[in-house]
C-alpha positions in Angstrom: 146.3 71.4 175.2 147.0 74.0 172.6 150.3 75.7 171.9 150.3 79.2 170.5 152.8 79.6 167.6 155.6 81.7 168.9 159.2 81.4 169.9 158.2 80.8 173.5 155.4 78.2 173.7 152.3 79.2 175.6 149.7 76.5 176.6 146.0 77.1 176.3 143.2 75.1 177.7 139.5 75.5 178.6 137.6 74.3 181.6 135.9 71.8 179.4 139.2 70.4 178.2 140.5 70.1 181.7 137.4 68.3 182.8 137.6 65.9 179.8 141.2 65.2 180.7 140.3 64.5 184.3 137.5 62.1 183.3 139.5 60.3 180.7 142.7 59.9 182.8 140.6 58.4 185.6 138.9 55.9 183.3 139.5 52.2 183.6 141.7 52.3 180.4 144.2 54.7 182.0 143.9 53.6 185.6 146.7 51.0 185.1 149.0 53.8 184.1 148.2 56.6 186.6 147.4 56.7 190.3 144.7 59.1 191.6 147.5 61.3 193.1 149.3 61.4 189.7 146.0 62.4 188.0 145.4 65.2 190.5 149.0 66.4 190.1 148.8 66.3 186.3 145.5 68.3 186.2 146.8 70.9 188.7 150.0 71.2 186.7 148.0 72.0 183.6 146.1 74.6 185.5 149.4 76.2 186.6 151.0 76.4 183.2 148.1 76.9 180.9 146.0 80.0 180.1 142.4 79.1 180.5 140.4 80.6 177.7 136.7 81.1 177.3 135.4 80.0 173.9 134.1 82.7 171.6 133.9 80.8 168.3 131.4 78.1 167.4 132.9 75.4 165.1 131.0 72.6 163.4 133.3 70.6 161.2 134.4 67.6 163.2 133.2 64.1 162.5 132.4 63.8 166.2 130.6 67.0 167.1 131.8 66.7 170.7 135.3 67.6 169.4 134.4 70.9 167.9 135.2 72.8 171.1 138.9 71.8 170.6 139.0 73.5 167.3 137.2 76.5 168.9 140.0 76.7 171.5 142.6 76.6 168.7 140.9 79.4 166.8 140.3 81.5 169.9 144.0 81.1 170.9 145.4 81.5 167.4 147.2 78.2 168.2 150.0 76.9 166.0 149.4 73.4 167.2 146.6 71.2 168.6 148.3 68.3 170.4 145.9 65.4 170.6 145.4 61.6 170.6 142.0 62.0 168.9 141.8 60.1 165.6 138.7 62.2 164.5 140.9 65.3 164.6 143.8 63.7 162.8 141.6 63.5 159.7 141.5 67.3 159.6 145.3 67.6 159.9 145.2 71.4 159.6 142.6 73.9 160.8 143.2 77.4 159.7 146.7 78.2 161.2 146.6 75.2 163.5 148.5 72.0 162.8 146.9 69.0 164.4 149.6 66.6 165.8 150.1 63.7 168.0 152.4 64.3 171.0 155.1 62.3 169.3 154.9 64.5 166.2 154.9 67.6 168.3 158.0 66.5 170.2 159.7 65.7 166.9 158.9 69.2 165.7 160.3 70.7 168.8 163.5 68.8 168.5 164.1 70.3 165.1 163.8 73.9 166.4 
């Protein structure tokens, strides 16, 4: 999910991001942490709080080309932060005005505000 740089955070997602989250959270790796009902609740919560954007930019800089759409969301949304667990994106660290952070790094940043 993206957070637009402002005093009041706004969360941005795309249908592709929501679908990827749904698939990953339901994978065997995460099944030990989340029940199906928790996955459904999580996805529905994202849909309630996030603005769903349609991608207008094409980006081609990620090591894994499947991740380019995440940077496109960041650019479209003029996001201050891209919060991810994706190691291929961590290599970039900064994309235009978007800082690429882990959830822990982002929470640490928020605690300083």
